[in-house]
Every structure is written in structure tokens, then in C-alpha cells.
C-alpha positions in Angstrom: 0.0 0.0 0.0 1.4 3.4 -1.0 0.5 6.7 0.6 -0.2 9.6 -1.6 1.7 12.8 -0.7 -0.5 15.8 -1.1 1.1 19.1 -2.4 -0.7 21.0 0.3 0.9 18.8 3.1 4.3 19.4 1.7 3.7 23.1 1.4 2.5 23.3 5.0 5.6 21.5 6.2 7.9 23.7 4.3 6.2 26.8 5.7 6.7 25.4 9.2 10.5 24.7 8.7 11.1 27.9 6.7 8.7 30.6 8.1 10.9 33.4 6.7 10.6 32.1 3.1 8.5 34.1 0.7 5.4 32.7 -1.1 7.1 32.1 -4.5 10.0 30.4 -2.8 7.8 28.1 -0.9 5.9 27.2 -4.0 9.1 26.5 -5.9 10.5 24.4 -3.1 7.3 22.5 -2.9 7.2 21.8 -6.6 10.8 20.4 -6.6 10.4 18.4 -3.4 7.4 16.7 -5.0 9.4 16.1 -8.2 12.3 14.6 -6.1 9.9 12.3 -4.4 8.1 11.3 -7.6 11.3 10.8 -9.7 13.5 9.5 -6.9 16.4 11.6 -8.1 18.3 14.8 -7.3 19.4 15.3 -10.9 18.5 18.8 -11.9 17.9 17.9 -15.6 15.5 15.1 -14.7 13.7 17.3 -12.2 13.3 20.0 -14.8 12.0 17.4 -17.3 9.3 16.5 -14.8 7.8 20.0 -15.0 5.8 21.3 -17.9 8.2 23.8 -19.4 11.7 22.2 -19.1 13.6 25.4 -19.9 11.7 27.5 -17.4 11.8 24.8 -14.7 15.6 24.5 -15.1 16.0 28.3 -14.7 13.7 28.3 -11.7 15.6 25.4 -10.0 18.9 27.1 -10.7 17.7 30.3 -9.1 16.3 28.4 -6.1 19.5 26.5 -5.6 21.8 29.5 -5.9 19.6 31.8 -3.7 21.9 32.8 -0.8 18.9 33.7 1.4 17.7 30.1 1.3 21.1 28.7 2.3 20.8 25.6 0.2 23.4 23.7 2.2 21.5 24.2 5.4 18.3 23.3 3.8 19.7 20.0 2.5 20.7 19.0 6.0 
């Protein structure tokens, strides 16, 4: 039996662990966390392919990863 992961549940969790993050950041993180869970990979190209517009998704993921305010290394921990 598998449990479905709801986007709203992930978004609520991210808001709880990152209360200082802005709305668009939370939505982007939620989108890519769900893609990681779905695709079982951390490969940026594969995650971008999982989204509708691959080029836009790749740019969004790159901006997210390189955002110093989000401290990606701390977030990964």
C-alpha cells in the first residue's frame, strides 16, 4: 500500500520549517520536493523534465539552488 503525498501537506511542512521564506520560494521548493519524491532523483535535468516547461523549470531550479537567502546547504541538511 502506498501513501499519496499531497502538495498542500508538503507546502504546510515547508512553511513550518522555513517561516521566513516568501510565497514564491515556498511554491518552488514544494514543486521540486514533490518532483524529487516522484522521480527519486536529485538530478537537476531530470527534475526539470518532470515539469511542464523544461527550460523555465531549469532556470527556476537554478535560481532556487543559488539563492543565498535560502542557504541551500543548510536546507539540504
